[in-house]
C-alpha positions in Angstrom: 12.9 -1.4 18.5 15.8 -3.2 20.1 19.0 -1.4 21.2 21.3 -2.5 18.4 18.8 -1.3 15.8 18.5 2.1 17.6 22.3 2.4 17.5 22.3 2.1 13.7 21.6 4.8 11.1 17.9 5.9 11.2 16.0 4.6 8.1 12.4 4.8 7.0 11.3 2.7 4.0 8.6 4.3 1.8 7.7 1.0 0.1 7.3 -2.4 1.5 4.6 -5.0 1.2 2.4 -7.2 3.4 0.1 -10.1 2.3 -3.2 -9.3 4.0 -4.7 -12.8 3.9 -8.3 -13.6 3.0 -8.9 -14.6 6.6 -7.4 -11.4 7.9 -9.6 -9.3 5.7 -12.8 -11.4 6.1 -12.6 -11.2 9.9 -13.3 -7.5 9.5 -16.3 -8.0 7.3 -19.9 -8.8 8.3 -20.5 -12.5 7.8 -22.9 -11.9 4.9 -20.1 -10.1 2.9 -17.5 -12.8 3.4 -18.8 -14.9 0.4 -18.7 -11.6 -1.6 -15.0 -11.4 -1.0 -14.4 -15.0 -1.8 -16.3 -14.7 -5.1 -14.4 -11.6 -6.1 -11.1 -13.4 -5.5 -12.2 -16.2 -7.8 -13.5 -13.8 -10.5 -10.3 -11.7 -10.4 -8.1 -14.8 -10.8 -10.2 -15.9 -13.8 -9.9 -12.5 -15.3 -6.2 -12.4 -15.0 -5.9 -16.0 -16.4 -8.3 -15.6 -19.3 -8.0 -11.9 -20.3 -4.6 -10.7 -19.2 -2.5 -13.8 -19.6 -4.9 -15.5 -22.1 -4.0 -18.9 -20.9 -0.3 -18.4 -20.4 1.1 -19.5 -17.0 1.6 -16.8 -14.3 5.1 -16.0 -13.2 6.7 -18.3 -10.7 6.8 -17.2 -7.1 10.5 -16.5 -7.1 10.0 -14.1 -10.1 8.0 -11.6 -8.0 9.2 -12.1 -4.4 12.4 -12.9 -2.6 11.6 -16.3 -1.2 13.3 -15.9 2.2 11.6 -12.5 2.8 8.2 -13.7 1.5 8.3 -16.7 3.9 9.2 -14.5 6.9 6.3 -14.1 9.3 6.7 -10.3 8.8 5.1 -10.7 5.4 1.8 -11.5 7.2 1.6 -10.4 10.8 2.2 -7.0 12.4 4.3 -8.0 15.4 6.4 -10.2 13.1 6.6 -7.3 10.7 8.1 -5.2 13.4 10.6 -7.9 14.2 11.6 -8.2 10.6 12.1 -4.4 10.5 14.2 -4.5 13.7 16.4 -7.2 12.1 16.8 -4.9 9.1 17.5 -1.7 11.1 14.4 0.1 9.7 12.4 2.4 12.0 9.2 2.7 10.0 7.7 1.6 6.7 5.0 2.5 4.3 3.2 -0.8 3.7 1.3 -1.7 0.5 -0.9 -4.8 0.2 0.3 -7.5 -2.2 -3.1 -7.6 -3.7 -4.7 -4.3 -3.1 -8.3 -4.0 -1.9 -9.0 -1.7 -4.8 -8.1 -4.5 -7.2 -11.0 -6.6 -5.8 -13.4 -4.1 -4.3 -15.0 -2.8 -7.5 -18.5 -2.8 -9.0 -17.8 -5.4 -11.7 -16.6 -7.9 -9.1 -18.8 -7.1 -6.1 -21.8 -5.2 -7.4 -23.4 -2.8 -4.9 -21.4 -4.4 -2.0 -18.0 -3.1 -3.1 -18.0 0.1 -0.9 -18.8 -1.8 2.3 -16.2 -4.4 1.6 -13.6 -1.7 0.8 -14.3 -0.1 4.2 -13.7 -3.5 5.8 -10.5 -3.9 3.8 -9.2 -0.5 5.0 -10.2 -1.5 8.6 -8.0 -4.6 8.2 -5.1 -2.3 7.2 -5.9 0.0 10.1 -5.9 -2.9 12.6 -2.5 -3.9 11.3 -1.1 -0.4 11.7 -2.6 0.0 15.1 0.0 -2.4 16.6 2.6 0.4 16.1 1.0 3.5 14.5 4.3 5.4 14.2 6.1 2.5 12.5 3.5 0.7 10.4 2.1 3.1 7.8 -0.4 1.2 5.8 -1.3 2.6 2.3 -5.0 2.7 2.5 -7.0 2.0 -0.6 -9.1 4.7 -2.3 -10.8 3.7 -5.6 -12.2 6.4 -7.9 -15.5 4.8 -8.9 -17.6 7.0 -6.6 -16.1 10.3 -5.6 -18.4 11.2 -2.7 -17.7 7.8 -1.2 -13.9 8.3 -1.8 -14.1 11.7 0.0 -15.9 10.1 3.0 -13.3 7.3 3.1 -10.4 9.7 3.1 -12.0 11.5 6.1 -12.6 8.2 7.8 -9.0 7.1 7.2 -7.8 10.4 8.6 -9.9 9.9 11.8 -8.2 6.5 12.2 -4.8 8.2 12.0 -3.9 7.3 8.4 -1.1 9.2 6.8 -1.2 8.0 3.2 -3.5 6.3 0.7 -3.0 4.5 -2.6 -5.0 5.8 -5.6 -5.0 4.0 -9.0 -2.2 5.3 -11.1 -4.0 4.7 -14.4 -7.7 5.6 -13.9 -8.3 5.4 -17.7 -7.6 1.6 -17.5 -10.6 1.3 -15.3 -12.8 3.3 -17.7 -12.6 6.4 -15.5 -11.5 10.0 -16.3 -7.8 10.9 -15.8 -6.8 12.8 -12.6 -7.4 16.3 -14.1 -11.1 15.8 -14.4 -13.0 18.4 -12.3 -15.1 15.6 -10.8 -12.1 14.6 -8.7 -11.5 18.1 -7.3 -13.4 17.4 -4.0 -11.2 14.3 -3.5 -7.9 16.1 -4.1 -9.1 18.9 -1.9 -9.8 16.5 1.0 -6.4 14.8 0.6 -4.8 18.2 0.9 -7.0 19.3 3.8 -6.3 16.2 5.8 -2.6 16.0 4.9 -2.9 12.5 3.7 -0.3 11.8 0.9 -1.5 10.3 -2.4 0.6 7.3 -3.4 0.8 6.2 -7.0 2.4 2.8 -6.9 4.0 1.1 -10.0 1.4 -0.9 -11.9 0.9 -2.6 -15.2 -1.3 -1.0 -17.8 -3.6 -3.2 -19.8 -1.6 -2.4 -22.9 1.6 -3.9 -21.3 -0.1 -7.2 -20.9 0.1 -7.6 -24.6 3.9 -7.5 -24.1 3.6 -10.3 -21.5 1.8 -12.4 -24.0 4.5 -11.8 -26.7 7.5 -12.0 -24.4 9.4 -15.2 -25.2 11.9 -15.0 -22.3 11.5 -17.6 -19.6 10.8 -15.2 -16.7 9.1 -12.5 -18.8 12.1 -10.3 -18.5 11.0 -7.9 -21.3 7.6 -7.4 -19.7 8.9 -6.9 -16.2 11.4 -4.2 -17.3 8.8 -1.9 -18.8 6.2 -0.8 -16.2 8.4 1.9 -14.7 8.4 3.9 -17.9 4.7 3.9 -18.1 4.5 6.1 -15.0 5.6 9.0 -17.2 2.0 9.2 -18.4 0.7 9.6 -14.8 3.3 12.2 -13.9 2.4 14.3 -17.0 -1.3 14.1 -16.3 -0.8 15.4 -12.7 1.4 18.3 -13.8 0.6 19.4 -17.3 -3.1 19.5 -16.8 -2.7 22.1 -14.0 -4.1 19.7 -11.4 -1.2 20.3 -8.9 -1.4 24.0 -9.5 -5.1 23.9 -8.6 -4.3 21.9 -5.4 -1.0 23.4 -4.2 -1.1 21.5 -0.8 -1.6 18.1 -2.5 1.3 15.7 -2.2 1.8 12.9 -4.7 4.6 10.3 -4.4 5.4 7.8 -7.1 6.4 4.4 -5.8 9.0 2.3 -7.7 9.2 4.5 -10.8 13.0 4.0 -11.3 15.1 7.1 -11.0 17.5 7.3 -13.9 15.0 8.4 -16.5 13.4 11.1 -14.4 15.9 14.0 -15.0 15.7 13.4 -18.8 11.9 13.3 -18.7 11.7 16.5 -16.8 14.2 18.2 -19.0 11.9 17.3 -21.9 8.8 18.6 -20.0 10.5 21.8 -18.9 11.7 22.5 -22.5 8.1 22.3 -23.7 7.1 25.2 -21.5 9.3 27.4 -23.8 8.1 26.0 -27.1 4.8 26.2 -28.9 3.0 23.8 -26.5 0.3 25.3 -24.3 -0.6 24.1 -20.9 -3.4 26.3 -19.4 -3.2 26.7 -15.7 0.5 25.5 -15.4 2.3 28.4 -13.8 5.7 26.9 -13.1 8.2 24.5 -14.7 7.1 20.9 -14.4 10.3 20.1 -12.5 9.3 22.6 -9.8 6.0 20.8 -9.2 7.9 17.6 -8.9 10.4 19.0 -6.4 7.7 20.7 -4.2 4.6 18.5 -4.5 5.8 15.2 -5.7 8.5 12.6 -5.1 9.8 9.2 -6.0 10.9 6.1 -4.1 13.9 3.9 -5.1 15.7 0.8 -3.9 19.3 0.3 -5.0 20.0 2.6 -7.9 23.2 4.6 -7.2 23.6 6.0 -10.7 19.9 7.1 -10.8 20.2 8.4 -7.3 23.2 10.6 -8.2 21.5 12.0 -11.3 18.2 12.7 -9.5 20.0 14.3 -6.6 21.8 16.6 -9.0 18.6 17.4 -11.0 16.1 17.8 -8.1 18.0 18.0 -4.9 17.3 15.7 -1.9 13.9 16.8 -0.8 11.7 14.7 -3.2 13.6 11.4 -2.9 12.5 8.5 -0.7 14.5 5.3 0.0 12.7 2.0 0.3 13.3 -1.7 0.9 10.5 -3.1 -1.4 10.2 -6.0 1.1 9.7 -8.9 0.1 10.1 -8.4 -3.7 13.1 -9.4 -5.7 14.9 -6.1 -5.5 14.6 -6.0 -1.7 17.7 -5.3 0.4 16.2 -6.9 3.5 17.7 -7.9 5.9 20.8 -5.9 4.8 19.4 -2.4 4.5 22.0 -0.8 6.7 24.9 -2.1 4.6 23.1 -1.4 1.3 22.4 2.2 2.2 26.0 2.9 3.2 27.3 1.3 0.0 24.7 2.9 -2.4 25.0 6.4 -1.1 28.8 6.2 -1.1 28.7 5.2 -4.8 26.3 8.0 -5.5 28.5 10.5 -3.7 25.6 12.0 -1.7 26.6 14.3 1.2 25.7 13.0 4.6 23.1 15.7 5.4 21.3 15.0 2.1 21.6 11.3 2.7 19.8 11.7 6.1 17.0 13.6 4.3 16.5 10.9 1.7 16.6 7.9 4.0 14.8 9.4 7.0 13.9 13.1 7.3 11.8 13.4 4.1 9.5 10.6 5.2 9.5 11.9 8.8 8.1 15.2 7.5 5.8 13.9 4.7 4.0 11.4 6.9 4.0 13.5 10.1 6.0 10.9 12.2 7.3 11.6 15.7 11.0 11.4 16.2 
């Protein structure tokens, strides 16, 4: 990083995005599997058009990315990504793919080849991260269709120096059991053993696509305002089923859930522990699991930041840029952090934890 960037406040973003192009991915695949990837891309586009949007046009580019950021070379290439981070004064970033490998690498799109293609996809992410392993933290893809394969892939990711992996936030939407199912226990155990953090990124449930089709507003503003609330389902399944209690070393971070509703939601969950509801295997208040084994990222949300800080303390909160999506503060993150944390009234020591130290510890980064 250049000297001016080093002189600024240390920042680590726990959510940004890169477009891993078809060519970038296919160059890591055996030649015989490259047509499999291309065919899956076409099939997935048709599914989204015919089933999810049902003929309605997709959102315009400017509705889901910041055009300046999306056109920056840092959206595509690792050295350019580092330059974009230096311009922004950000030391390290957790990087999610724009179109995750797990969206394409699945049996219904690739048949028996999906596992080998998924390995190639994760290799493409590892090659991106290898340019600067302590700064580029790629969110490796771990689907849940085959648990022995998933376990082996987590071990392989760990051997390549991976620190985090994205797991589907709504397995039920894929026709799979929810996270408490005992069949997943070997997978959660290997995540805990290797110290790799599970990332549940904001996503759209199949049910919400019905809202997309009904939404009359020009930029689908009703539809795009709703996905964050759906993460309540995933949080509850992790905690109230006793899954985190069974795996006390497992770490799960929710990415882009929005902050303001979380204190109310956990107040509700905590209160149910003293009512007539029964949650076998849950030994602590839900909020305690959230504070010790979970966490949430945010962008620019001073009111939500203040309420979450008051409710949970600083140790489970993680700042992010969300580059290059519309909410991104890039390339003005230094100014945004100062302004946001001043509005939220966060003490300096806790601010340092939220924008830097928490990520440093969670992902095992070197100072």
